mmCIF entry with sequence, helices, sheets and N, C-alpha, C, O atoms, coordinates in Angstrom:
data_MODEL
# 
_entry.id   MODEL 
# 
_entity.id                         1 
_entity.type                       polymer 
_entity.pdbx_number_of_molecules   1 
# 
_entity_poly.entity_id                      1 
_entity_poly.type                           'polypeptide(L)' 
_entity_poly.nstd_linkage                   no 
_entity_poly.nstd_monomer                   no 
_entity_poly.pdbx_seq_one_letter_code       MMKFFFLMPIIMCAIWTWYLNANDFSLRQGIKGFSYIIAFNTIIIGFFVMMIYVTH 
_entity_poly.pdbx_seq_one_letter_code_can   MMKFFFLMPIIMCAIWTWYLNANDFSLRQGIKGFSYIIAFNTIIIGFFVMMIYVTH 
_entity_poly.pdbx_strand_id                 A 
# 
loop_
_entity_poly_seq.entity_id 
_entity_poly_seq.num 
_entity_poly_seq.mon_id 
_entity_poly_seq.hetero 
1 1  MET n 
1 2  MET n 
1 3  LYS n 
1 4  PHE n 
1 5  PHE n 
1 6  PHE n 
1 7  LEU n 
1 8  MET n 
1 9  PRO n 
1 10 ILE n 
1 11 ILE n 
1 12 MET n 
1 13 CYS n 
1 14 ALA n 
1 15 ILE n 
1 16 TRP n 
1 17 THR n 
1 18 TRP n 
1 19 TYR n 
1 20 LEU n 
1 21 ASN n 
1 22 ALA n 
1 23 ASN n 
1 24 ASP n 
1 25 PHE n 
1 26 SER n 
1 27 LEU n 
1 28 ARG n 
1 29 GLN n 
1 30 GLY n 
1 31 ILE n 
1 32 LYS n 
1 33 GLY n 
1 34 PHE n 
1 35 SER n 
1 36 TYR n 
1 37 ILE n 
1 38 ILE n 
1 39 ALA n 
1 40 PHE n 
1 41 ASN n 
1 42 THR n 
1 43 ILE n 
1 44 ILE n 
1 45 ILE n 
1 46 GLY n 
1 47 PHE n 
1 48 PHE n 
1 49 VAL n 
1 50 MET n 
1 51 MET n 
1 52 ILE n 
1 53 TYR n 
1 54 VAL n 
1 55 THR n 
1 56 HIS n 
# 
_struct_asym.id          A 
_struct_asym.entity_id   1 
# 
loop_
_struct_conf.conf_type_id 
_struct_conf.id 
_struct_conf.pdbx_PDB_helix_id 
_struct_conf.beg_label_comp_id 
_struct_conf.beg_label_asym_id 
_struct_conf.beg_label_seq_id 
_struct_conf.pdbx_beg_PDB_ins_code 
_struct_conf.end_label_comp_id 
_struct_conf.end_label_asym_id 
_struct_conf.end_label_seq_id 
_struct_conf.pdbx_end_PDB_ins_code 
_struct_conf.beg_auth_comp_id 
_struct_conf.beg_auth_asym_id 
_struct_conf.beg_auth_seq_id 
_struct_conf.end_auth_comp_id 
_struct_conf.end_auth_asym_id 
_struct_conf.end_auth_seq_id 
_struct_conf.pdbx_PDB_helix_class 
_struct_conf.details 
_struct_conf.pdbx_PDB_helix_length 
HELX_P HELX_P1 AA1 MET A 2  ? PHE A 4  ? MET A 2  PHE A 4  5 ? 3  
HELX_P HELX_P2 AA2 LEU A 7  ? ALA A 22 ? LEU A 7  ALA A 22 1 ? 16 
HELX_P HELX_P3 AA3 ILE A 31 ? THR A 55 ? ILE A 31 THR A 55 1 ? 25 
# 
_struct_conf_type.id          HELX_P 
_struct_conf_type.criteria    ? 
_struct_conf_type.reference   ? 
# 
loop_
_atom_site.group_PDB 
_atom_site.id 
_atom_site.type_symbol 
_atom_site.label_atom_id 
_atom_site.label_alt_id 
_atom_site.label_comp_id 
_atom_site.label_asym_id 
_atom_site.label_entity_id 
_atom_site.label_seq_id 
_atom_site.pdbx_PDB_ins_code 
_atom_site.Cartn_x 
_atom_site.Cartn_y 
_atom_site.Cartn_z 
_atom_site.occupancy 
_atom_site.B_iso_or_equiv 
_atom_site.pdbx_formal_charge 
_atom_site.auth_seq_id 
_atom_site.auth_comp_id 
_atom_site.auth_asym_id 
_atom_site.auth_atom_id 
_atom_site.pdbx_PDB_model_num 
ATOM 1   N N  . MET A 1 1  ? -1.773  -11.673 -13.697 1.00 0.00 ? 1  MET A N  1 
ATOM 2   C CA . MET A 1 1  ? -0.922  -10.525 -13.929 1.00 0.00 ? 1  MET A CA 1 
ATOM 3   C C  . MET A 1 1  ? -1.409  -9.315  -13.122 1.00 0.00 ? 1  MET A C  1 
ATOM 4   O O  . MET A 1 1  ? -0.600  -8.601  -12.528 1.00 0.00 ? 1  MET A O  1 
ATOM 5   N N  . MET A 1 2  ? -2.710  -9.084  -13.100 1.00 0.00 ? 2  MET A N  1 
ATOM 6   C CA . MET A 1 2  ? -3.241  -7.914  -12.398 1.00 0.00 ? 2  MET A CA 1 
ATOM 7   C C  . MET A 1 2  ? -2.957  -7.944  -10.910 1.00 0.00 ? 2  MET A C  1 
ATOM 8   O O  . MET A 1 2  ? -2.857  -6.889  -10.284 1.00 0.00 ? 2  MET A O  1 
ATOM 9   N N  . LYS A 1 3  ? -2.824  -9.118  -10.332 1.00 0.00 ? 3  LYS A N  1 
ATOM 10  C CA . LYS A 1 3  ? -2.623  -9.189  -8.899  1.00 0.00 ? 3  LYS A CA 1 
ATOM 11  C C  . LYS A 1 3  ? -1.230  -8.710  -8.481  1.00 0.00 ? 3  LYS A C  1 
ATOM 12  O O  . LYS A 1 3  ? -0.984  -8.500  -7.293  1.00 0.00 ? 3  LYS A O  1 
ATOM 13  N N  . PHE A 1 4  ? -0.319  -8.535  -9.440  1.00 0.00 ? 4  PHE A N  1 
ATOM 14  C CA . PHE A 1 4  ? 1.022   -8.072  -9.138  1.00 0.00 ? 4  PHE A CA 1 
ATOM 15  C C  . PHE A 1 4  ? 1.232   -6.586  -9.391  1.00 0.00 ? 4  PHE A C  1 
ATOM 16  O O  . PHE A 1 4  ? 2.324   -6.071  -9.150  1.00 0.00 ? 4  PHE A O  1 
ATOM 17  N N  . PHE A 1 5  ? 0.200   -5.881  -9.877  1.00 0.00 ? 5  PHE A N  1 
ATOM 18  C CA . PHE A 1 5  ? 0.327   -4.450  -10.159 1.00 0.00 ? 5  PHE A CA 1 
ATOM 19  C C  . PHE A 1 5  ? 0.650   -3.645  -8.916  1.00 0.00 ? 5  PHE A C  1 
ATOM 20  O O  . PHE A 1 5  ? 1.298   -2.603  -9.013  1.00 0.00 ? 5  PHE A O  1 
ATOM 21  N N  . PHE A 1 6  ? 0.220   -4.098  -7.761  1.00 0.00 ? 6  PHE A N  1 
ATOM 22  C CA . PHE A 1 6  ? 0.469   -3.344  -6.529  1.00 0.00 ? 6  PHE A CA 1 
ATOM 23  C C  . PHE A 1 6  ? 1.948   -3.361  -6.159  1.00 0.00 ? 6  PHE A C  1 
ATOM 24  O O  . PHE A 1 6  ? 2.383   -2.534  -5.358  1.00 0.00 ? 6  PHE A O  1 
ATOM 25  N N  . LEU A 1 7  ? 2.729   -4.278  -6.720  1.00 0.00 ? 7  LEU A N  1 
ATOM 26  C CA . LEU A 1 7  ? 4.152   -4.350  -6.394  1.00 0.00 ? 7  LEU A CA 1 
ATOM 27  C C  . LEU A 1 7  ? 4.960   -3.214  -7.025  1.00 0.00 ? 7  LEU A C  1 
ATOM 28  O O  . LEU A 1 7  ? 5.974   -2.796  -6.465  1.00 0.00 ? 7  LEU A O  1 
ATOM 29  N N  . MET A 1 8  ? 4.531   -2.721  -8.162  1.00 0.00 ? 8  MET A N  1 
ATOM 30  C CA . MET A 1 8  ? 5.280   -1.697  -8.871  1.00 0.00 ? 8  MET A CA 1 
ATOM 31  C C  . MET A 1 8  ? 5.491   -0.429  -8.016  1.00 0.00 ? 8  MET A C  1 
ATOM 32  O O  . MET A 1 8  ? 6.630   0.015   -7.878  1.00 0.00 ? 8  MET A O  1 
ATOM 33  N N  . PRO A 1 9  ? 4.440   0.159   -7.445  1.00 0.00 ? 9  PRO A N  1 
ATOM 34  C CA . PRO A 1 9  ? 4.700   1.342   -6.612  1.00 0.00 ? 9  PRO A CA 1 
ATOM 35  C C  . PRO A 1 9  ? 5.470   1.027   -5.333  1.00 0.00 ? 9  PRO A C  1 
ATOM 36  O O  . PRO A 1 9  ? 6.234   1.861   -4.848  1.00 0.00 ? 9  PRO A O  1 
ATOM 37  N N  . ILE A 1 10 ? 5.276   -0.162  -4.788  1.00 0.00 ? 10 ILE A N  1 
ATOM 38  C CA . ILE A 1 10 ? 6.005   -0.532  -3.575  1.00 0.00 ? 10 ILE A CA 1 
ATOM 39  C C  . ILE A 1 10 ? 7.491   -0.625  -3.855  1.00 0.00 ? 10 ILE A C  1 
ATOM 40  O O  . ILE A 1 10 ? 8.304   -0.130  -3.075  1.00 0.00 ? 10 ILE A O  1 
ATOM 41  N N  . ILE A 1 11 ? 7.853   -1.255  -4.962  1.00 0.00 ? 11 ILE A N  1 
ATOM 42  C CA . ILE A 1 11 ? 9.264   -1.389  -5.325  1.00 0.00 ? 11 ILE A CA 1 
ATOM 43  C C  . ILE A 1 11 ? 9.871   -0.023  -5.639  1.00 0.00 ? 11 ILE A C  1 
ATOM 44  O O  . ILE A 1 11 ? 10.989  0.271   -5.215  1.00 0.00 ? 11 ILE A O  1 
ATOM 45  N N  . MET A 1 12 ? 9.140   0.811   -6.380  1.00 0.00 ? 12 MET A N  1 
ATOM 46  C CA . MET A 1 12 ? 9.660   2.129   -6.723  1.00 0.00 ? 12 MET A CA 1 
ATOM 47  C C  . MET A 1 12 ? 9.816   3.009   -5.485  1.00 0.00 ? 12 MET A C  1 
ATOM 48  O O  . MET A 1 12 ? 10.781  3.765   -5.383  1.00 0.00 ? 12 MET A O  1 
ATOM 49  N N  . CYS A 1 13 ? 8.880   2.918   -4.546  1.00 0.00 ? 13 CYS A N  1 
ATOM 50  C CA . CYS A 1 13 ? 9.000   3.686   -3.295  1.00 0.00 ? 13 CYS A CA 1 
ATOM 51  C C  . CYS A 1 13 ? 10.161  3.173   -2.450  1.00 0.00 ? 13 CYS A C  1 
ATOM 52  O O  . CYS A 1 13 ? 10.846  3.959   -1.795  1.00 0.00 ? 13 CYS A O  1 
ATOM 53  N N  . ALA A 1 14 ? 10.388  1.860   -2.460  1.00 0.00 ? 14 ALA A N  1 
ATOM 54  C CA . ALA A 1 14 ? 11.518  1.301   -1.726  1.00 0.00 ? 14 ALA A CA 1 
ATOM 55  C C  . ALA A 1 14 ? 12.840  1.794   -2.307  1.00 0.00 ? 14 ALA A C  1 
ATOM 56  O O  . ALA A 1 14 ? 13.762  2.127   -1.563  1.00 0.00 ? 14 ALA A O  1 
ATOM 57  N N  . ILE A 1 15 ? 12.932  1.840   -3.627  1.00 0.00 ? 15 ILE A N  1 
ATOM 58  C CA . ILE A 1 15 ? 14.144  2.355   -4.272  1.00 0.00 ? 15 ILE A CA 1 
ATOM 59  C C  . ILE A 1 15 ? 14.331  3.836   -3.952  1.00 0.00 ? 15 ILE A C  1 
ATOM 60  O O  . ILE A 1 15 ? 15.447  4.281   -3.685  1.00 0.00 ? 15 ILE A O  1 
ATOM 61  N N  . TRP A 1 16 ? 13.248  4.589   -3.979  1.00 0.00 ? 16 TRP A N  1 
ATOM 62  C CA . TRP A 1 16 ? 13.321  6.019   -3.651  1.00 0.00 ? 16 TRP A CA 1 
ATOM 63  C C  . TRP A 1 16 ? 13.756  6.210   -2.206  1.00 0.00 ? 16 TRP A C  1 
ATOM 64  O O  . TRP A 1 16 ? 14.565  7.093   -1.922  1.00 0.00 ? 16 TRP A O  1 
ATOM 65  N N  . THR A 1 17 ? 13.240  5.404   -1.289  1.00 0.00 ? 17 THR A N  1 
ATOM 66  C CA . THR A 1 17 ? 13.629  5.477   0.116   1.00 0.00 ? 17 THR A CA 1 
ATOM 67  C C  . THR A 1 17 ? 15.112  5.171   0.276   1.00 0.00 ? 17 THR A C  1 
ATOM 68  O O  . THR A 1 17 ? 15.820  5.850   1.020   1.00 0.00 ? 17 THR A O  1 
ATOM 69  N N  . TRP A 1 18 ? 15.575  4.138   -0.432  1.00 0.00 ? 18 TRP A N  1 
ATOM 70  C CA . TRP A 1 18 ? 17.009  3.791   -0.397  1.00 0.00 ? 18 TRP A CA 1 
ATOM 71  C C  . TRP A 1 18 ? 17.850  4.954   -0.900  1.00 0.00 ? 18 TRP A C  1 
ATOM 72  O O  . TRP A 1 18 ? 18.871  5.288   -0.298  1.00 0.00 ? 18 TRP A O  1 
ATOM 73  N N  . TYR A 1 19 ? 17.431  5.571   -1.996  1.00 0.00 ? 19 TYR A N  1 
ATOM 74  C CA . TYR A 1 19 ? 18.159  6.715   -2.557  1.00 0.00 ? 19 TYR A CA 1 
ATOM 75  C C  . TYR A 1 19 ? 18.225  7.870   -1.557  1.00 0.00 ? 19 TYR A C  1 
ATOM 76  O O  . TYR A 1 19 ? 19.282  8.471   -1.365  1.00 0.00 ? 19 TYR A O  1 
ATOM 77  N N  . LEU A 1 20 ? 17.096  8.174   -0.926  1.00 0.00 ? 20 LEU A N  1 
ATOM 78  C CA . LEU A 1 20 ? 17.078  9.263   0.051   1.00 0.00 ? 20 LEU A CA 1 
ATOM 79  C C  . LEU A 1 20 ? 18.012  8.981   1.222   1.00 0.00 ? 20 LEU A C  1 
ATOM 80  O O  . LEU A 1 20 ? 18.756  9.857   1.661   1.00 0.00 ? 20 LEU A O  1 
ATOM 81  N N  . ASN A 1 21 ? 17.965  7.746   1.721   1.00 0.00 ? 21 ASN A N  1 
ATOM 82  C CA . ASN A 1 21 ? 18.819  7.390   2.848   1.00 0.00 ? 21 ASN A CA 1 
ATOM 83  C C  . ASN A 1 21 ? 20.299  7.383   2.448   1.00 0.00 ? 21 ASN A C  1 
ATOM 84  O O  . ASN A 1 21 ? 21.154  7.786   3.235   1.00 0.00 ? 21 ASN A O  1 
ATOM 85  N N  . ALA A 1 22 ? 20.599  6.931   1.238   1.00 0.00 ? 22 ALA A N  1 
ATOM 86  C CA . ALA A 1 22 ? 21.984  6.870   0.786   1.00 0.00 ? 22 ALA A CA 1 
ATOM 87  C C  . ALA A 1 22 ? 22.587  8.261   0.609   1.00 0.00 ? 22 ALA A C  1 
ATOM 88  O O  . ALA A 1 22 ? 23.800  8.425   0.738   1.00 0.00 ? 22 ALA A O  1 
ATOM 89  N N  . ASN A 1 23 ? 21.765  9.258   0.318   1.00 0.00 ? 23 ASN A N  1 
ATOM 90  C CA . ASN A 1 23 ? 22.240  10.615  0.101   1.00 0.00 ? 23 ASN A CA 1 
ATOM 91  C C  . ASN A 1 23 ? 21.903  11.559  1.250   1.00 0.00 ? 23 ASN A C  1 
ATOM 92  O O  . ASN A 1 23 ? 21.901  12.778  1.079   1.00 0.00 ? 23 ASN A O  1 
ATOM 93  N N  . ASP A 1 24 ? 21.622  10.998  2.409   1.00 0.00 ? 24 ASP A N  1 
ATOM 94  C CA . ASP A 1 24 ? 21.367  11.748  3.647   1.00 0.00 ? 24 ASP A CA 1 
ATOM 95  C C  . ASP A 1 24 ? 20.232  12.761  3.541   1.00 0.00 ? 24 ASP A C  1 
ATOM 96  O O  . ASP A 1 24 ? 20.335  13.875  4.054   1.00 0.00 ? 24 ASP A O  1 
ATOM 97  N N  . PHE A 1 25 ? 19.159  12.372  2.879   1.00 0.00 ? 25 PHE A N  1 
ATOM 98  C CA . PHE A 1 25 ? 17.940  13.162  2.856   1.00 0.00 ? 25 PHE A CA 1 
ATOM 99  C C  . PHE A 1 25 ? 16.928  12.505  3.780   1.00 0.00 ? 25 PHE A C  1 
ATOM 100 O O  . PHE A 1 25 ? 16.965  11.293  3.991   1.00 0.00 ? 25 PHE A O  1 
ATOM 101 N N  . SER A 1 26 ? 16.035  13.300  4.323   1.00 0.00 ? 26 SER A N  1 
ATOM 102 C CA . SER A 1 26 ? 14.986  12.725  5.157   1.00 0.00 ? 26 SER A CA 1 
ATOM 103 C C  . SER A 1 26 ? 13.809  12.310  4.264   1.00 0.00 ? 26 SER A C  1 
ATOM 104 O O  . SER A 1 26 ? 13.695  12.759  3.123   1.00 0.00 ? 26 SER A O  1 
ATOM 105 N N  . LEU A 1 27 ? 12.950  11.459  4.792   1.00 0.00 ? 27 LEU A N  1 
ATOM 106 C CA . LEU A 1 27 ? 11.762  11.057  4.039   1.00 0.00 ? 27 LEU A CA 1 
ATOM 107 C C  . LEU A 1 27 ? 10.850  12.253  3.788   1.00 0.00 ? 27 LEU A C  1 
ATOM 108 O O  . LEU A 1 27 ? 10.147  12.310  2.779   1.00 0.00 ? 27 LEU A O  1 
ATOM 109 N N  . ARG A 1 28 ? 10.871  13.201  4.713   1.00 0.00 ? 28 ARG A N  1 
ATOM 110 C CA . ARG A 1 28 ? 10.064  14.408  4.560   1.00 0.00 ? 28 ARG A CA 1 
ATOM 111 C C  . ARG A 1 28 ? 10.531  15.232  3.354   1.00 0.00 ? 28 ARG A C  1 
ATOM 112 O O  . ARG A 1 28 ? 9.718   15.836  2.653   1.00 0.00 ? 28 ARG A O  1 
ATOM 113 N N  . GLN A 1 29 ? 11.833  15.250  3.124   1.00 0.00 ? 29 GLN A N  1 
ATOM 114 C CA . GLN A 1 29 ? 12.364  15.975  1.973   1.00 0.00 ? 29 GLN A CA 1 
ATOM 115 C C  . GLN A 1 29 ? 12.015  15.277  0.665   1.00 0.00 ? 29 GLN A C  1 
ATOM 116 O O  . GLN A 1 29 ? 11.980  15.918  -0.385  1.00 0.00 ? 29 GLN A O  1 
ATOM 117 N N  . GLY A 1 30 ? 11.759  13.978  0.713   1.00 0.00 ? 30 GLY A N  1 
ATOM 118 C CA . GLY A 1 30 ? 11.468  13.225  -0.492  1.00 0.00 ? 30 GLY A CA 1 
ATOM 119 C C  . GLY A 1 30 ? 9.991   13.026  -0.760  1.00 0.00 ? 30 GLY A C  1 
ATOM 120 O O  . GLY A 1 30 ? 9.626   12.236  -1.631  1.00 0.00 ? 30 GLY A O  1 
ATOM 121 N N  . ILE A 1 31 ? 9.135   13.723  -0.035  1.00 0.00 ? 31 ILE A N  1 
ATOM 122 C CA . ILE A 1 31 ? 7.690   13.510  -0.162  1.00 0.00 ? 31 ILE A CA 1 
ATOM 123 C C  . ILE A 1 31 ? 7.186   13.839  -1.566  1.00 0.00 ? 31 ILE A C  1 
ATOM 124 O O  . ILE A 1 31 ? 6.255   13.199  -2.054  1.00 0.00 ? 31 ILE A O  1 
ATOM 125 N N  . LYS A 1 32 ? 7.787   14.822  -2.214  1.00 0.00 ? 32 LYS A N  1 
ATOM 126 C CA . LYS A 1 32 ? 7.377   15.172  -3.577  1.00 0.00 ? 32 LYS A CA 1 
ATOM 127 C C  . LYS A 1 32 ? 7.681   14.016  -4.539  1.00 0.00 ? 32 LYS A C  1 
ATOM 128 O O  . LYS A 1 32 ? 6.901   13.739  -5.450  1.00 0.00 ? 32 LYS A O  1 
ATOM 129 N N  . GLY A 1 33 ? 8.810   13.353  -4.333  1.00 0.00 ? 33 GLY A N  1 
ATOM 130 C CA . GLY A 1 33 ? 9.162   12.197  -5.138  1.00 0.00 ? 33 GLY A CA 1 
ATOM 131 C C  . GLY A 1 33 ? 8.177   11.056  -4.945  1.00 0.00 ? 33 GLY A C  1 
ATOM 132 O O  . GLY A 1 33 ? 7.802   10.383  -5.905  1.00 0.00 ? 33 GLY A O  1 
ATOM 133 N N  . PHE A 1 34 ? 7.758   10.840  -3.704  1.00 0.00 ? 34 PHE A N  1 
ATOM 134 C CA . PHE A 1 34 ? 6.768   9.794   -3.442  1.00 0.00 ? 34 PHE A CA 1 
ATOM 135 C C  . PHE A 1 34 ? 5.449   10.111  -4.143  1.00 0.00 ? 34 PHE A C  1 
ATOM 136 O O  . PHE A 1 34 ? 4.800   9.214   -4.680  1.00 0.00 ? 34 PHE A O  1 
ATOM 137 N N  . SER A 1 35 ? 5.057   11.365  -4.139  1.00 0.00 ? 35 SER A N  1 
ATOM 138 C CA . SER A 1 35 ? 3.803   11.730  -4.813  1.00 0.00 ? 35 SER A CA 1 
ATOM 139 C C  . SER A 1 35 ? 3.918   11.524  -6.320  1.00 0.00 ? 35 SER A C  1 
ATOM 140 O O  . SER A 1 35 ? 2.964   11.079  -6.959  1.00 0.00 ? 35 SER A O  1 
ATOM 141 N N  . TYR A 1 36 ? 5.076   11.843  -6.893  1.00 0.00 ? 36 TYR A N  1 
ATOM 142 C CA . TYR A 1 36 ? 5.289   11.590  -8.327  1.00 0.00 ? 36 TYR A CA 1 
ATOM 143 C C  . TYR A 1 36 ? 5.241   10.095  -8.634  1.00 0.00 ? 36 TYR A C  1 
ATOM 144 O O  . TYR A 1 36 ? 4.666   9.685   -9.642  1.00 0.00 ? 36 TYR A O  1 
ATOM 145 N N  . ILE A 1 37 ? 5.838   9.290   -7.773  1.00 0.00 ? 37 ILE A N  1 
ATOM 146 C CA . ILE A 1 37 ? 5.832   7.834   -7.977  1.00 0.00 ? 37 ILE A CA 1 
ATOM 147 C C  . ILE A 1 37 ? 4.404   7.305   -7.938  1.00 0.00 ? 37 ILE A C  1 
ATOM 148 O O  . ILE A 1 37 ? 4.012   6.513   -8.795  1.00 0.00 ? 37 ILE A O  1 
ATOM 149 N N  . ILE A 1 38 ? 3.627   7.737   -6.954  1.00 0.00 ? 38 ILE A N  1 
ATOM 150 C CA . ILE A 1 38 ? 2.243   7.267   -6.839  1.00 0.00 ? 38 ILE A CA 1 
ATOM 151 C C  . ILE A 1 38 ? 1.410   7.719   -8.026  1.00 0.00 ? 38 ILE A C  1 
ATOM 152 O O  . ILE A 1 38 ? 0.616   6.941   -8.555  1.00 0.00 ? 38 ILE A O  1 
ATOM 153 N N  . ALA A 1 39 ? 1.578   8.968   -8.454  1.00 0.00 ? 39 ALA A N  1 
ATOM 154 C CA . ALA A 1 39 ? 0.817   9.472   -9.600  1.00 0.00 ? 39 ALA A CA 1 
ATOM 155 C C  . ALA A 1 39 ? 1.195   8.718   -10.870 1.00 0.00 ? 39 ALA A C  1 
ATOM 156 O O  . ALA A 1 39 ? 0.316   8.317   -11.633 1.00 0.00 ? 39 ALA A O  1 
ATOM 157 N N  . PHE A 1 40 ? 2.469   8.524   -11.105 1.00 0.00 ? 40 PHE A N  1 
ATOM 158 C CA . PHE A 1 40 ? 2.941   7.807   -12.292 1.00 0.00 ? 40 PHE A CA 1 
ATOM 159 C C  . PHE A 1 40 ? 2.397   6.381   -12.313 1.00 0.00 ? 40 PHE A C  1 
ATOM 160 O O  . PHE A 1 40 ? 1.905   5.912   -13.339 1.00 0.00 ? 40 PHE A O  1 
ATOM 161 N N  . ASN A 1 41 ? 2.487   5.704   -11.185 1.00 0.00 ? 41 ASN A N  1 
ATOM 162 C CA . ASN A 1 41 ? 2.025   4.322   -11.124 1.00 0.00 ? 41 ASN A CA 1 
ATOM 163 C C  . ASN A 1 41 ? 0.510   4.226   -11.270 1.00 0.00 ? 41 ASN A C  1 
ATOM 164 O O  . ASN A 1 41 ? 0.006   3.273   -11.865 1.00 0.00 ? 41 ASN A O  1 
ATOM 165 N N  . THR A 1 42 ? -0.213  5.192   -10.741 1.00 0.00 ? 42 THR A N  1 
ATOM 166 C CA . THR A 1 42 ? -1.667  5.201   -10.899 1.00 0.00 ? 42 THR A CA 1 
ATOM 167 C C  . THR A 1 42 ? -2.046  5.298   -12.375 1.00 0.00 ? 42 THR A C  1 
ATOM 168 O O  . THR A 1 42 ? -2.936  4.591   -12.849 1.00 0.00 ? 42 THR A O  1 
ATOM 169 N N  . ILE A 1 43 ? -1.362  6.178   -13.085 1.00 0.00 ? 43 ILE A N  1 
ATOM 170 C CA . ILE A 1 43 ? -1.651  6.332   -14.518 1.00 0.00 ? 43 ILE A CA 1 
ATOM 171 C C  . ILE A 1 43 ? -1.285  5.058   -15.276 1.00 0.00 ? 43 ILE A C  1 
ATOM 172 O O  . ILE A 1 43 ? -2.078  4.580   -16.087 1.00 0.00 ? 43 ILE A O  1 
ATOM 173 N N  . ILE A 1 44 ? -0.114  4.507   -15.029 1.00 0.00 ? 44 ILE A N  1 
ATOM 174 C CA . ILE A 1 44 ? 0.329   3.297   -15.737 1.00 0.00 ? 44 ILE A CA 1 
ATOM 175 C C  . ILE A 1 44 ? -0.584  2.120   -15.425 1.00 0.00 ? 44 ILE A C  1 
ATOM 176 O O  . ILE A 1 44 ? -1.004  1.411   -16.340 1.00 0.00 ? 44 ILE A O  1 
ATOM 177 N N  . ILE A 1 45 ? -0.896  1.901   -14.172 1.00 0.00 ? 45 ILE A N  1 
ATOM 178 C CA . ILE A 1 45 ? -1.751  0.780   -13.785 1.00 0.00 ? 45 ILE A CA 1 
ATOM 179 C C  . ILE A 1 45 ? -3.154  0.972   -14.359 1.00 0.00 ? 45 ILE A C  1 
ATOM 180 O O  . ILE A 1 45 ? -3.766  0.015   -14.834 1.00 0.00 ? 45 ILE A O  1 
ATOM 181 N N  . GLY A 1 46 ? -3.660  2.193   -14.318 1.00 0.00 ? 46 GLY A N  1 
ATOM 182 C CA . GLY A 1 46 ? -4.968  2.469   -14.910 1.00 0.00 ? 46 GLY A CA 1 
ATOM 183 C C  . GLY A 1 46 ? -4.987  2.157   -16.392 1.00 0.00 ? 46 GLY A C  1 
ATOM 184 O O  . GLY A 1 46 ? -5.950  1.573   -16.890 1.00 0.00 ? 46 GLY A O  1 
ATOM 185 N N  . PHE A 1 47 ? -3.932  2.538   -17.109 1.00 0.00 ? 47 PHE A N  1 
ATOM 186 C CA . PHE A 1 47 ? -3.835  2.235   -18.532 1.00 0.00 ? 47 PHE A CA 1 
ATOM 187 C C  . PHE A 1 47 ? -3.837  0.731   -18.781 1.00 0.00 ? 47 PHE A C  1 
ATOM 188 O O  . PHE A 1 47 ? -4.571  0.245   -19.642 1.00 0.00 ? 47 PHE A O  1 
ATOM 189 N N  . PHE A 1 48 ? -3.022  -0.008  -18.034 1.00 0.00 ? 48 PHE A N  1 
ATOM 190 C CA . PHE A 1 48 ? -2.956  -1.452  -18.218 1.00 0.00 ? 48 PHE A CA 1 
ATOM 191 C C  . PHE A 1 48 ? -4.284  -2.127  -17.898 1.00 0.00 ? 48 PHE A C  1 
ATOM 192 O O  . PHE A 1 48 ? -4.709  -3.030  -18.618 1.00 0.00 ? 48 PHE A O  1 
ATOM 193 N N  . VAL A 1 49 ? -4.932  -1.704  -16.842 1.00 0.00 ? 49 VAL A N  1 
ATOM 194 C CA . VAL A 1 49 ? -6.240  -2.280  -16.483 1.00 0.00 ? 49 VAL A CA 1 
ATOM 195 C C  . VAL A 1 49 ? -7.255  -1.993  -17.579 1.00 0.00 ? 49 VAL A C  1 
ATOM 196 O O  . VAL A 1 49 ? -8.028  -2.872  -17.960 1.00 0.00 ? 49 VAL A O  1 
ATOM 197 N N  . MET A 1 50 ? -7.255  -0.762  -18.086 1.00 0.00 ? 50 MET A N  1 
ATOM 198 C CA . MET A 1 50 ? -8.166  -0.405  -19.176 1.00 0.00 ? 50 MET A CA 1 
ATOM 199 C C  . MET A 1 50 ? -7.896  -1.259  -20.410 1.00 0.00 ? 50 MET A C  1 
ATOM 200 O O  . MET A 1 50 ? -8.835  -1.724  -21.055 1.00 0.00 ? 50 MET A O  1 
ATOM 201 N N  . MET A 1 51 ? -6.639  -1.467  -20.742 1.00 0.00 ? 51 MET A N  1 
ATOM 202 C CA . MET A 1 51 ? -6.276  -2.277  -21.919 1.00 0.00 ? 51 MET A CA 1 
ATOM 203 C C  . MET A 1 51 ? -6.681  -3.741  -21.741 1.00 0.00 ? 51 MET A C  1 
ATOM 204 O O  . MET A 1 51 ? -7.084  -4.399  -22.699 1.00 0.00 ? 51 MET A O  1 
ATOM 205 N N  . ILE A 1 52 ? -6.573  -4.242  -20.517 1.00 0.00 ? 52 ILE A N  1 
ATOM 206 C CA . ILE A 1 52 ? -6.982  -5.626  -20.269 1.00 0.00 ? 52 ILE A CA 1 
ATOM 207 C C  . ILE A 1 52 ? -8.485  -5.774  -20.507 1.00 0.00 ? 52 ILE A C  1 
ATOM 208 O O  . ILE A 1 52 ? -8.924  -6.739  -21.134 1.00 0.00 ? 52 ILE A O  1 
ATOM 209 N N  . TYR A 1 53 ? -9.273  -4.815  -20.006 1.00 0.00 ? 53 TYR A N  1 
ATOM 210 C CA . TYR A 1 53 ? -10.720 -4.901  -20.185 1.00 0.00 ? 53 TYR A CA 1 
ATOM 211 C C  . TYR A 1 53 ? -11.150 -4.608  -21.628 1.00 0.00 ? 53 TYR A C  1 
ATOM 212 O O  . TYR A 1 53 ? -12.128 -5.180  -22.110 1.00 0.00 ? 53 TYR A O  1 
ATOM 213 N N  . VAL A 1 54 ? -10.432 -3.732  -22.310 1.00 0.00 ? 54 VAL A N  1 
ATOM 214 C CA . VAL A 1 54 ? -10.779 -3.410  -23.694 1.00 0.00 ? 54 VAL A CA 1 
ATOM 215 C C  . VAL A 1 54 ? -10.488 -4.593  -24.630 1.00 0.00 ? 54 VAL A C  1 
ATOM 216 O O  . VAL A 1 54 ? -11.244 -4.853  -25.566 1.00 0.00 ? 54 VAL A O  1 
ATOM 217 N N  . THR A 1 55 ? -9.405  -5.290  -24.369 1.00 0.00 ? 55 THR A N  1 
ATOM 218 C CA . THR A 1 55 ? -9.009  -6.369  -25.274 1.00 0.00 ? 55 THR A CA 1 
ATOM 219 C C  . THR A 1 55 ? -9.696  -7.702  -24.955 1.00 0.00 ? 55 THR A C  1 
ATOM 220 O O  . THR A 1 55 ? -9.559  -8.650  -25.729 1.00 0.00 ? 55 THR A O  1 
ATOM 221 N N  . HIS A 1 56 ? -10.404 -7.801  -23.880 1.00 0.00 ? 56 HIS A N  1 
ATOM 222 C CA . HIS A 1 56 ? -11.111 -9.069  -23.594 1.00 0.00 ? 56 HIS A CA 1 
ATOM 223 C C  . HIS A 1 56 ? -12.464 -9.068  -24.224 1.00 0.00 ? 56 HIS A C  1 
ATOM 224 O O  . HIS A 1 56 ? -13.205 -10.043 -24.096 1.00 0.00 ? 56 HIS A O  1 
# 
């Protein structure tokens, strides 16, 4: 399960990129969204990793 955690931010960034392109925004305009996605995923993945180690 842990080996697939890296897919979550990649998929979310791909969706965000699609949204930006579909609404005629540049990637530069969406940089704040990318930072939010990375921060959110870091927190979620960190929580899951901590829970895996705590429960073993």
